[in-house]
N, C-alpha and C positions, 0 to 999 in steps of 0.2 A: 809860762804854762803852769796852771794849777796842778798840784800833785793830787793823784786820785786817792780818795779815802778808802779805808778798809771796806766800808759798806759798798762803795762803787765796784771794787775788785771782786767782792763776793757776788754781786749781782751779775757781773760779767761771767764768772765761773758758772753760775746757775744757768745762764743763757747757753753757754757752751755745752754744759751737761745735757740740756734738752736737745741740742743739735746732735750730740753724740748718740743719745737714745734713739732719735729718729733715724740716724744713719745705720745704727746697728740693727734696728728693727727692719729697715729696708733691705739690708743684707740678708737677714734671716728669711724674709719673704722671698727673696730671689733664690735662696738655697732650697726652699720648699718647691719653687717652680722647677728648679733643676732636677729635683727628685722625681717630679712628675714626668719630665721629658725623658730622663734616664729609664724610668720604668717602662716606657713605650719604645725604647731604642735597643740597639744591639748590646749596649753596655749592661742592660738588665739591672742586676743587683750590685754592680760595681760602683759604689758611691765614693769610696776613698781613693784618691789618685795621688800617690806620693810625688810624682813629677809636678803636678799642678800645685800642690801645697808648697813645694820647694820654690817654684817660680814665683808664687804670690809673695812669699816671705822675702825673697831676694829683691823683688821689685819694690816692696815697701821700704826695705832698709836702704836701697839706693836713693830714696827720696826723703829719708829721715834727716832732718836738719837740727835735731836736738830741741830742748836740752836733755831729753831722755836718751840714754845710751842705746846703741843698736841692740845690745843683749836684752835690755829691759823692754824695748819696743817689740822685739821678736817674741818675747814671752806674752805680752799683751795681745798681739795679733794671733798667736797660736791659740790662745784661749777663746778668742772670738770665733776663729775658724772651727774650733772644736765644738763650741756650742751650736754653731750653725749646722755642722755636719750631723750632730746628734738629732736634728730635726729630720734629716734624710734617713740616717741609720745610726743607731748607737753602737759603736764598735766594741767588741769584746777583745781585750788584749791580755794575753798570758805573760807572766813574768816569773822570775825566780823568787819565790816567797821565803818566809812569810811577809806580811805587811811591814813596811819600814826599811826594806832593802834599797840599795842604790839602784838596783835594776828597776824597782818600782818608780823611783824618782826619774830615771831615764824615760820610762814609759810615759809619765805625765809631761815631761819636758817635750817629748816628740809629738804626742797626740793631744795634749791638753787634758784638763780634768773632767771633761764631759764624756769620757769613755768609761766603760765598765771593765775594771781590772780583775784578773783571775790569778790568784797566787798558786804556784806549783811547788813541789818539793825538790825538783832538780831541773837542770838544763834539759835533760832528756825529756822530762814531762812537758816542758814548754813546747818542744818540737811536736810531741804527740798530741797535745791539745789543738794545735793548729792543723796538723795532718788529719785529725778526726773531725774537723769543723766545729769543735767546741769553742774555738776562739778564731777570730778573723785574722789576727796577727799575733806574733810573739816577739818579745824583747830578750836578747841574750847578750851577755858580756863577751867581748872578743879579745880585747887587749887593754893593758894598763901602761901608762907612760913610764912607770918606774919598774914594774914587775913583769912586763912582757905579756906574752900570749896566754889566752885561756884555752888550754888543750882540749878540755871536754867539749867545748863548742865546736872546735875544728873537727873533732872525731865524729860528731853527729852529722856533719855534712857529707861524710863518707857514705852514709846509708840513707840519708833523708832525700826526699824528692822536692822539698821546699826550696824557695828562692830567697835571695836577699833582696829586699825591696827598699831598704833605706838604712841609714846609720844615724847615730846621735852620739855626741861627745858630752860628757858630764864632768865638770870640775869636782873632784872628790875631796871633801874635807872630812877628816876623821876626828871624832870627838871622844873623849873619855867620859863615859856615862856611869853614874853610880849614885846611890842614895847615902853613901857614907859621908861623914863630915870632913875627914882628913885623908890624904893619900896613904898615910901610914896605917890606916884601918883596912885597906884593901889586901885581901889574902889570895884571891884568885881572879884572873882576868880572862874573859871569854872574847873571842873574835874569830873572824874568818882568817885563814892562813895568809892570804894576800895582805890584809890590813895589818896583821902582826908584822909582816915584812916591811910594809910602807911606813911603819912607826917605830922601827927597830931602835934608832938612836935615841928617840925620846923615851922609850921604855927603859932602855939601859941606864939612862940618866936619872929618871924619876921613879921607876918601879923595878929596881934591879933584882930584888929577891922574890918577886911575886910570881906565882905559878901561872903559866900561860896555857890556856886550853883552846886549841883550834876547834871551831864548830862549822856547820854547813853554810851559815850566812851570818852577817852582822846583826840582822833582825833577830835571829835565834839567840845570838849572844846577848842582846839587850833583854830579851824575854827571860833568859836564865838569870841575868844580873838582877832583874826586878824581883825575882822570886827567892833569891838567896841572900843571906846576911853576909856582909863584908865582901861582896862580889862587885865586879865592875865589868864593863864591856867597851869595846871600841866599835862605834857605830855612828849613824847619821843623826842630824838634828830631828829628822822625821821620826826615827826610832825612839828618840828620847820622849817625844810627845806621845807616840802610840803606847809605849810601855811605862809611862809616868816615871821617868828617870830624870835626874838633874844632870846638866852638862857640867862636869867637874872641871874639865880643861878642854878648851876649844882648839881646833886646827893643829893636832899633834902630829900630823904627817910630816915626814922628813923633807919631802920636796913640796914647796909652795905651789908648784904648777902641776901637781898630781892630777892626772886626767884619765878617765876610763872611756873607752870607745865601745859602744853597743851596736849590735845589728838588729834590724827589724826584719823578721822573716814572715813570709806569706806565700800565696799561691799564684799571684798575678805577675805579668810582665809589666815593666815600667818603661814609659816612653822617655826619649832623651830630653835633657835640659842642656844648658850651656856649661854645666860643671858636674860631670858624672864620674863614677868609678865602675869598673868591671872586675869581679872576682872570679878566678878560675881555679879548678882543681885539676892537677895534671899528674899523671903517672909516667915516669920516664922508663924507656926500655933499658934493661940491664946490660949496658955496653960502655966502653970507655968514651968519655966526653959527652955523656948523655945530657947532663945538666947544661953544659956549654951549648950544646946543639938546641936545647929548649929556649935558651935566652937569646940566641942569635936573631930570630925573627923579630924580637922586640926592638933591638938596635936597628935592624934593617928598615923597619917601618916607622922608626922614630916614635915609638910608644914608651912612655915613662912608666916604670914599675916602681910603686911606692912601698911594697912589702913583699917578701917571700918567706914562707915558713914550710918546714918539712915535718911530716908525721909518719909513723909506721903504717903500712898499708892494711894491716890486720888480715891480710890474705896469705902472704908468704913471708917467712922470717927474713929480716934484713933488707926488705924492699920498702921503699918509701914513696909517698905522694907529696906533691908540692902545692901549696896554696899561694896564688899570686894576686896581688891587687894592682890593677892597671888604671891609668888615667884615661877616661874616655868611655863611650857607650858602645855596646855590641852592634848597634845599627850604624855607627860611624865607619866609613870605608877603611880607615887606617886600622881599626880594631878588627874589622872583618878579615882584612888581608892577613893580619898578624895571626889570627886564630886559625885560618886556613893553613898557614905554614906550620903552626904548632901541631896541628892534627897529624901532619905527615911525619913528625918526629916522635909524638907521644904515643904511649901504649893506651892511655885513656885520657880524654879531655872532657871536662864537664864545666859548663858555664853556670856558676852558682848565682849569678845575677848581675844586672847593670842597674845602677841606682844613683840618686842625687847625692852629692857630697854633703856632709852635715852642715847645717846652717846654724852657726853660733850654738 
């Protein structure tokens, strides 16, 4: 068999590209037809369906035979879905700003780059933008694999009427950004408190005498470092590009598997998929064995709890509420039975949302 020439292979790629273009255009046309059908149906203006998006991604990945990795294939498919959805409705997504934060990266990872992002000054503002319909959805950090829970996000759920409609996990790589030539020239370092903690060992070894200044976000840190002489920041690669900083040292986080989980918040209910989570807010009655009694229905109904966190109730001193992540959907019989029994024991029970587990 004769080996194919470079010219032959390029001609084949050109032919495949034309096929891809036709298929993507066909998908976009179908998306426009779906928009017309939805406009005349009970779904009205509900164009984005988190359950549908998750199911499509999982189906594609089940059929992925390489050589592209599942992570890379998921990124490509998300962008195609994002562009097609924008033909139906361009989503407005609020995130913790300014531009260049990891939360913005998480927003683009989940929704693709065809959405309109809205930078806010705080996690509270993300909730408010969605509650007031200035944004369709919001993205907020909830926990980091090395530094734990983000309490300000949990506290907002105590008063907000919004639901959790999805989640996204982002591998977080921390970079030292600066326009100085040498590490020895750095006199002040800006970063979010969590990033300072995530890079503690590296900083102690490489910048032991440098003043560390916590700020509201890593993007804000990059902005400050760009405007000051002999300053540096810990931030993302995106922030380096946005604020025209050089990446002095890459991947300085102490844990190579450093991952942050983000929640997608909105106003809709999400239908079941085959891999869901349900998050509950529960207030236990103040009596001996209260927490034990709350956990019993989970074991009885064979429901797996993946996380439990406690926070002050903000109503009465020394009283606490609990946040529980369960495996399963609120419409599943096992979760329904479990919640019915939990209500009998709880002073307050609020379902914060049932939503698809993060897909890569």
